[in-house]
C-alpha angles and dihedrals in degrees: 000000000000091000093047092048094049091048092052092047092050091048090052092050094050092046091051091051090052091049091050093050093048093045091052090048089052092052102039104023122111096214124120126279095261092051092048091049091052090049090052091050092049091047089052091052094049090045092056090044090055091046091050092049092052090046089053089053090054092048091049092053093046090051091051091050093049097047095039096243107180098190094096118066094211091057092051092047095053103030121129124224095190117144097198125115089262094052093117091056091051089051091052091047088063084078091076095028092101137044097255095048093047090050090051091051091048092046092051091051090051092048092050091051092046092050090048092052090047088055088054089050090056092046098042108054094176093061097032094118092051096044093041093053091047092049092049092054093045093049090047089059090050090049091051091053090048094051089045089058091047102048107032101122116248096356106076112158095231099037110143120245110255112253094237089072092062129068125214091275093052096254121140116259138181119004092350090067088064095050121101147109114308111257087228088071094052095099131107093240092053090049091063099029099081097043091050090052092048091050088050092048092049094049093045091059092060098074090055090049091050090046091053091046089049090054091051094043094044092235104185096163096067094244087146090061092054091049099048102036093090090048091053094049092044092048091049090049093053093045091051092047091048093050090047092052089049089053091051090051093049092048096050104031113031094059099219094105100241135102099205126037102170090245112172092249091047089051091048092055090048094055099069088044090056091046088049090058090059093041096051093049093045093049091047093050092045091049096046101035108010091246123165102347093172092046090049092055090049092050090052090057091044090053090052090052091053092048090055090043089058091051091045094054093046099045107028098068088222091123121044115234139150087232098050129096122242114285118269127179096208093051090046092055093043095055094036089059092043090049094053112022105052096041090043093051090045093053090045090051090048091053091049093048101033090121088069092058104051118171105258092189123036131197106266097175139015087226093069140096091246093057094046093049091051092047090049090054092050093050096047095043091045090055090047092053091048091048092050091051092050091049091053094041095098090058099041122110119258102258092063121086115269091005112171093010123128115208123218127228088255090059093051090047092051089057099038099048100063092037091051092050091048093049096048090046088059091046090054090057097051098083091048098062135058129242097259113017136341123207119224091247094053091045091052092049090054098043103045096073095049089045092061093049091043090053091054093048092045091051091056092047091048092052090052089046093055096040101042114009103046094050090050090053093049093046091052092052091050092050091053124193130106093323091057091047090052091053092048090050087062091068137263116330094252091057094040094051093038091056090050092050090047089051091052090049093050093045091050092052093043092051091047094051090048091052093048091047090055092046091048091049093051093047100042107014123225123227126349130292118326094003089085090074090067097059090041091053091047091052093049091048092050091050088049091054088054090055092047091051091053090049093047092054094051100038098044105029103037107037116143119200142177136191114215137190116197117197106244132202109203095192094059096026092231134132128205125235133358136267114240128189123163109318093338130094131184127200124189116248111165146326135216138186120211131182113211123231092256088065092224103082121071118186122199109192130187123198122214132183110229127207129182115203087342094307115121113245099182136256124312126198116202114178143188120222124211116200106208097202095054101020089229124149123220124190120219109199128211117221128197111194126208128173094260103027148009126232108219119195129182124185119210101185135245119320141167116246121175091345090307126116109228141174109235122209140154121221126191138170119220111195121213094357090137087067089062094055093043090049092049091053092048091047091055091046093050092047090049090053090051091049093049091047092051093048092048091048090051093049089048091050093244099121110111094025120119124250113295105260133136119285094247093049092047089056094044121106092214124106132180102340098320119126119256119256091252090056093045090054094049097260129129117298118248095257117229092003090077093058122109091246093053092046092052089051090052092049090051090051095051105031098096140049109223099224 
């Protein structure tokens, strides 16, 4: 098996190199059209051969994991001995449990995308230079990952297991018997979390490859934007889904009650998602209106840099994290170069060829969609750069600010909260203004409806804030301890509560504008044919962000918690008293200890009867897991969900405190956390709508066309209630285009960005 795996991996690397050379020859060669077409066809064949070889490597590893083949060291190191119904999935997830396997998966995804784009180059002769250059860069990235798996010293993917770790019967002995996938990773959300992120990373590299190919090809008609827009939206969708699955895993498995801890690896995965926000909006504006072509190319390279930064933080070992892989010098250099060299060369090439990408539409007013989109990009990318710096701060040399300092979750939260409120406030304003300039009268007509709905929503949120959140804050301060110190670290109470109220106000307005955008789209339409899916997806996504903001305020800023110790009599298996927190109460019922069939996992489970305001809510069963081979403890929380809050309970076993035997458990209440999960689901749904709309528009040949408005209005110089240039200069008005009906049609045509 090791020899077969190494042979397949080497074959894939060589085939990718051949495909890259032929693709470059197709793009830059001076041969005739027939010769270039044959080169493109050969490049396509080698590209698919490399993809198939890497796929065979993945299949070989999966087979070894499933059948328990111990001939490959990597398989032994990341095998799972779970006996649950999902054991086979946990065994497959060992494929991306380590650095080499995850690189192979990422490399295969890149090779598949590169081969697909090469196929388009063969099919589409008009854009062969653009597609061929993009495919060459994508396949080069896949080849780099493949060679990284092959040559990293001491950690080759298909290295054989040394014979001293096997007895005469082929069973594992010594240290190898203790190896295996961490039980923390044996959860359905963690099974899908890494592949989703890798698919997002792979797709997010494509816009930069198209941008670089556009620079080489001299693409001045933004064909590269039309080609890579679906890749950007799809990559952002997969990144968001991966981050969301990671949050679900953290909330249900880690036992601390949160879903985001500002861990360095969590931050690293957030960075390309933030860059993707700016990239998707920039590409959409450039496609629909020709806005900011140079800026859009730059954002594509910045997004690539953040993708490689995420891989660098996770795989270099330069930053300590429970999520990171072991440190490796070769991987650190590989991703450090990928993080700096390609984006740097791309930005340098953009600067040298900026005359080819002139801005076809300029910002004529700060009260316009163009200005708000550009400002949104600056805010979100500025936060991403700041976050990246804070993540790297512990490894920075002494002369730099904050060098050697590790920042707490409270510090990250203090920065992210006001910036998040500011950003979403700007997002809420985007649907209310036109692309060029919006008159006060037009702005008021658009804002008055959402203001009424926002006032109603804000009133409900404010009532919940006063009735539930404020008392929880005050109770936490009175109780003292680490939770109270965390609240005080967030600033004085007037600022803390004021920020929460401002977040509720912004989320109410954002949700209202999203609702009115959807209603307006249904009533009047917007664009032609399949292009209506884009604005609908954008509106749903913006409404989802409003829900997420509400959930973040409640579930991170107003958590109340309590540690309890119930006197326990082992002989009668009874515990005295109840645990009360807020409107919830827990009473001990029973406990059991079970040893799993693998003989290494011991589960100690306690059963509690739960009541809410005196009403029974059933029995919960938090447990603590002891892993015999490593002597590690893992907490499995029990969660009781209600519309406005979650009860989160972790059981830590039986202990002796002051000569008393007690049951130890932690109880916490997480307000509005359901809003986070609902918002996440809606965000994915809205992004999926936008992706489908973009793909349908591309298949229909509508990408790159302006908003669907009448011919006269498309030629008009008016926008959003402002007089045309001929009127402003004293000339004749533009006839029927100045009427209220024509103006409303124009506003409908330009009131959304089809993301």
